[in-house]
N, C-alpha and C positions, 0 to 999 in steps of 0.2 A: 280604235273605232274607225270603221270604214263606211262610206256611203258609195253606192253604185246606183246607176239609173239606166233605164231602157226606154226609148221613145219610138213610137211607131204610128203610122197613119194608113188609113184605108182611103185612097184618093177617089173622090167623086162617088162615094158609096151611096148617097141618097138618090133614089131613082127620080124624084121630082125636082129637087133643087140642085143636085150634083155637088152638094157640100161634102167635104171630107170629114172623116171621123178621126179625132186625135185620141191617143191613149198613151199613158206612160206609167211606169212603176218605179218606185225608189226603194232600195233596200238599205237597211241599217244593220251592219254586221251580218249580212246574208239573210236577214229576215225581212219580209215585206213590211214596210213602214207606211208608205203613202202610195195611193193609186188613183188614177183619174181617167175618165173617158168622157168625151163630149163631142158634139158636132161643132166644126169650125164655123166661125161667124161669117165668112165670106167664101166665095168660090175660088179655088186655086187653079191656076192655069197649067200646072205641071205637078208631077209627083214630088219633085225637089222642093217646090214652093210649099206644098202641103206639109212635107216633112220639116221644112224650116220653121213653119208656124208652130208645129208641135214641139220642135226643139226650143223655141222661144218660151212657150208655156212651161215646159219642163225646167228651163234655166231659171225663170223667175221663182218657181217653187223651190228649186235647190238653193238659191240665194237666201230665201226666207228661212228654210230649214237650217242652213249653215249658221245664220245669225241666231236662230232660236237655240241651237245647241251651244253656241258660244255664251249666250246669256245664262244658260244653266250651269255654266262653269265647267262644262265637259270639254275635253280637248280633242279636236280632230287632228288627224295627221295633216301636216301643212301641204301635202301634195294635192294636186287638182282632183276633183271628183270625176270619176269615170262616167261618161255619158255614152251609151252604146246605141248605135243607129244602123239600120240596114240599107240606107240609101247613100250610095257613094257620091252622087252629085251634091247632095246636101252637105255631106262631110267635107268634100273638097271646097265648097263655097265657104263654109264656116272656117276652115283652117287656112284659107288663102288670104294673103295680105293684099293681093292685087285686086283691081276693080274690073277685071275682064268680064265678069258676069253681071256687071251693073246694068247693062242694057236689058238683060232678061229679067233681072231681079229689082229693077228700080222702084217698083210699087211696094216692095218690102224692105227698102233701104234702111229704115230706122231699125227694124229687127236685125238686119244684117250687121249694122254697126254695133248694136247692143251685144250680140253674140260674140263678135270678134273682140270687143273690149273685155268681156268676161274671160275669154280664152287667153288673151294677152296678159291679163292680171293673174293667170294661172289658177283660177278658181274652178274651171272645168276643163276637161280634156275629152274631145269628141273622137270616138274610135269606131271603126267598122266592126260589125258582127254579122255573120251570115244570117239570112232570113230564117233558116231552120233552127238557129240558136237564139232567135229574138224572143225574150221572155215577156215582152209586152204585146205579142201578137194576138193573144186572146182578148185583149182590151178593145180591139178595133174590128174584129171579124169573128165569125164562128170558126172553131178549129176542131180537129178530131179529138176524141177522148184521150188518145195517147199523148198528143201534144199538150192538152190541158193538164193531164197528170204530170207530165214532165215539168211544166211551168210551176205548178203548185208545189211539186217536190223540191224544185230549186229554191222556193221561198220557205221551205220547211212547214208547209201547210198540209195537214193530214186530210185525206179524203175519207171521211167517216160515212158509213152506210147508214141510212135511215131505217127505222123499223118498217118493214113491209117493202123495202127496196127490192126491185126485180133486177137480177143480173141477166144481161143479155148473153146468150150462148152463141158464140160465133163459129163453133165447130159443128160439122155435120156428124150425126150419130147414126 
């Protein structure tokens, strides 16, 4: 059994408040198990900070899910859960043991220590994924039809056509 997760943020998306949008998806054996999107509760000063807040939300959800699976007497592989993110500053901060970024991140230092502790306990592994391969992208912003179908296909979700659905013809006749 494998768990994988994708975390994404749309920084400063709200026009009035400039709050960021957090979105993440968790897959269980390559099928969509949990998804969440919400407005962050505070304004983030950088994309890295917004992504780090999203990473914290995702990590707490993963820890809960891991414990839930253990209580069902199902065995997970003892390897860390893959957490994919498309922000390299966020990943470098999470994976770094140094405190060189503390001046810039001191207002999220509790989240910083929480994530690093979970990584050091080998419960999660934060890895870079290019933005065009980010499967949580559609949780934070509008995406093209092709991108949405790619994401849904990766989760093994069928795009069924509704009765009366109108197919848009993109070719000139």
